N, C-alpha and C positions, 0 to 999 in steps of 0.2 A: 595705121596700127602701131607704128613706131612710137607715136605720141602716147597711145593708150598703154603701151608697155611701160612707158616711163611713169605712168600713174602709180601712186602708192597703193599697196594692197598686201595680201598674204596668201599662202598656199592653203587650200582646203581640199583634201582627198586628191591631191595631184593637180588640181586646177589653181589658177591664180585669180583671186578676187581683186579687181582693180576699180578705182574710183576716180572720176573726173573731178579735180579740185575746183573746177569752176561751176559745173552743174550739179555736183554731188551725186551724179548718176553712177550706179554700181553695175558692173558686169562681171560675169565669170568667164575667164579666158583660158583656153587650153591650146598649147602649141602643137600643131600636127607634125607628123614626120617630115613633111615637105617644107617645113619652116613657116607655114602660114598659121594664123591664129583663128580659132573658132571661138566666138563669143556668144553670150546669151545674157539678156538683161536679168538682174536679180531684183525681184519686186520687193518693195518695202512692206513687210507684214505688220500691220498695226497691232499694238498690244490689246489684249481683251479689255472690254469696258469694265468699269468698277463693279457693276452689277453681276457680271459673270464671275468675278473673283468671289463675290459674296455667296453666290449660288454654289460654287465649288467647295468653298470652306464649309458652308452649311451642310452640304451633302456628305462631305468627309466626316464632319462631327457627328451627324446622325448615324452614319454607318458604324463609326467606332463605338458610339454609345450602345447601339443595338447589338452589335456583335459581342461587346463586353458584357452586357446584361445577360445575354443568352449563355455566355461562357460561365459567368458567375452562378447562374441558376443551375446549370448542369454540374458544375463543380460541387455545389452545395448538395445536390441530390446524390452525387457519388460519395462524398465524404461524410454525409449525415449519419449513415449506419456506424461508422467508426467512432464518431463523437458520442453516439448513444451508448455504445459498448464501453467506451472510456468512462463516461459518467456513471454507468451502472456498476462497473468494477470499483470505482472510487467510493461509491456509497454503500458497499457491502458492510453490513453490521458485524459486530464482534462474533455473532453466532455463525457467521459464514453464509448467511442467506442474502440473496439478491433482492432488492426492493421490487415491488410490483409496479410495472410500467403501464400507463394508459396507452392503449393501442390507437394511435392517431398519427396524422402526418402523411407524407408521401407513401407510395406503395412499398418502397424499399425500407422506409422507417417502420411502417406497420409490421412488415415481415420480421425485421430484426427484433422489435419489441415483443412480438408474439413468441419468438424463439427464446428470448431471454426469460420471459414469464414461464414458459414450459420448463426451461432448465432450472429455474428457481424452485418450481414445484417438485421436480424430481429430486433435487438436492435436499429439500426439506423433508421429503418422504424418506429418503435414504438415511438422513441424520436421525430422524425420529425412530426409524426401525432399529438403527444401531443402539440408540439410547434404551429403547424398550428391551432389547436383547440383553444389554449389560445389566439393566435394573432387574430383569427377571432372573438372570443367573445369580446376582448377588442376593436377591430375596430367597430364591430356592435353596441357596446354600445354608440358610439359617436353620432349616428343619433338621437336616442330617447333622449339623454341628451341635444342635441342642441334644440330639440322641447321643452323639459321641461324648458330650460333656457328662451326661447322666451315667454313661457306662464308665467313664474315666473315674467318676466318684467311687466306683466299686473296686477300683484297682488298688493294689498295695501302695502304701505311701511312697515307696522308693520309685515306682513307675508313674505315680499319679501326677507329680509336679511336671514332668516332661510332657505328658499328654495334654495337661491343661494349658501349658505354655504354647504348644503347637495349635491348640484349638483357639486360644486367644488371638494368635497371629492370623489364623484363617478368618476369624470374625472381623479383625481390623481390615483385612483385604476386602471382605464383602462390604463392610460399611464404607470404605473408601470408594469402591466402585459405585455404590449407590449415591454417595455424596457427589461424585463427579457428574453423574447423570443429573442430579438436582441442579448443580451449578450451570450446566450447559443448557438446561431447559427451563431454569427458573427465571422469574421476572420479579425479583424482590423490589419492594418500594424503597426509594432512596430518600435520604434525609441529610441534613447538615451534621457532619461528624467532627467532633473536636479530636484531631489526630493526636495531640499531646496526651490527652486523657486516655485514648484508646491504646496507644503504645505503652504508656505507663502501666495500665491495668493488665495488659497482656504479659508484660515482663514480670509483674508481681505474680500472676497466675503460674507462669512457668517456674519462677523461683520457688513457689510453694510446692511444685512437683519435683524439687531437687535438681533442677537444671541450672547450670551456671550461665546466667545472663546479666549483663551490666547495662546501665543506662548511660548514654552519652549525652550530647547536647540536644535539648528538646525545645524547639521554637514553637511559637503559637502558629497553628495552621489548621485550616478547615477544608473538608472535601465533601462532595455529594456522593453518598454511598449507602449501601445496606450495611449497617453496623455489624450484624452477625457474620455476614459473608466476608467483610473486610477483616474482621478479627480472626476469622478462620484462616484466611490467607496469610496474615502476619504470623499467626501461631505456627503454621506449617513451616514457614521459612525460618523463623527463629529456632524452632525445635530442631530442624535439620542442622543449623549452624552449631547449636549447643551440643547436640548429640555426636555429630561426626567431626566437629571442628574444635573440640576441646574448650567450649565456651564461646559466648557471643557477646558483642557490644552493639547496641541499637541506638541510633541517633536520628533526629528529625530536623529537617531544614526546609525552608521555602525560598525559592529563587524565582522572582518574577511571578508568573502565573502557574508555577508547577511546584508541587510538594514532593519532597524526596525523603524516603525512609531508607537508611543505609544500615545494613546488617553485616558486620564483619566478624570473622572467626580466625583462629590460628591453626587450623587443621592443615592437612596435606594438599587441599585444593582438589581440582579436577583436571585431568589431562586435557591439554588444549584441543586435541582432536575430538574430544567428547563433549565440549561445551555446547555444540550445536544440537546435542541430543538430550540435554537435561530436562526439557519439557515434554519429552515423549512419555506416554504411560508406561509404568513399570520399569523405568530406567534406573539403573544402578551403576555408579562409577566403578565399583569393584565387585564383580560377581563372585569372587572367591571368598568373600567374607561370610562365613556361615552364621555369624552372630548378628547379622543385619536384620533388624526388625522392620515391620511396616510393609505396605503394599507397593511402594514405589510410585505412589500417585500424589504425594504431597505437593511437589513442584508443579505437576500438571494442573491440579486443582487451584493452586495459588495463581498460576499464570492465567487460567481461565477467568478467575474472579477479577483480577487486575485489568485484563483486557476489556471485560464487560463494563468496567467503570471508565473506559476511555484512556487508560493509562498503559504503562509498559513495565515489564520486569526484565532486568538484565542481570546476568551472572558472569563474573570474571574473576580471574586469579589476581590476588594482590601481589605487587612487586616484592613485598617483604615476606610473602608467604601467607597462606590461608586464602579464604574465599570472600568475595565482596558481592553481596546481593543488593540491588538498588531497585526500589519500587518508586516509580514516578507517576503521580496522579495530578489531574488538573485541579487547581485550587478553586474553592467555592467563593473566594472573595477577590 
């Protein structure tokens, strides 16, 4: 045993692995309390054959692929409804209506699509009901206003002018409300519009109405739009600038694939905290002005028209004073 102890080896879990340098036989030896050694042969375990490694690797590969495939399928089923909602929201048209979705796919997808179609139908019905209500109110106002105008004609001249002025304003409010309904529910045919010609003619029309409007730089630019609707939007914006801003300057530029119409004025501008409200119906920046004419729907209608054309309308205060209105539309070329 003394010779065995001299053999080289190492400790494993409190035992000593020793090896005969001559026979290469290995034993596990453990010294007992009485000083004697207990030994046991350590068998040589051969490595697995090459085929076993191949089987193991194949089994692990198939397991990983199978579990991964099942996980991907389950993840897709779980996340598919969110993707459907995201695509539906991104494809909402300027009128605020959700597109109709074909009910197909997994059970979760079919349920989400059916719910979105139901929501779209309800929203469309609610919008149409609101438009019918506004249109009916504007239309019904015409009859009593006509009677009021006839009665005002019989008043003394001193009172007649004030009455007729108020009636004219009521008629403008009714016409603006009806016009807003037409823009929100209308589907005018679009054609290629020469923006330089449209802007120039609109400015000339307002100059003929004694509004102070100047032309700035006019570049060649074309857009796809309904000419009458777009002219109305520009007329509303320029009229506001000329009326409340002490005159307006209109310029036209094209940058890349976007056409910009810039309308600048030298008026007092709009308080910063109210800029987010300018497109709300019947909005007025100064409610105390008793001489303010119109229905307060000009900006609302203009914004509705521009958005239906796939563009945007932004309004901001100029650093040097006054207001800047920017109409951005996709170019037709």
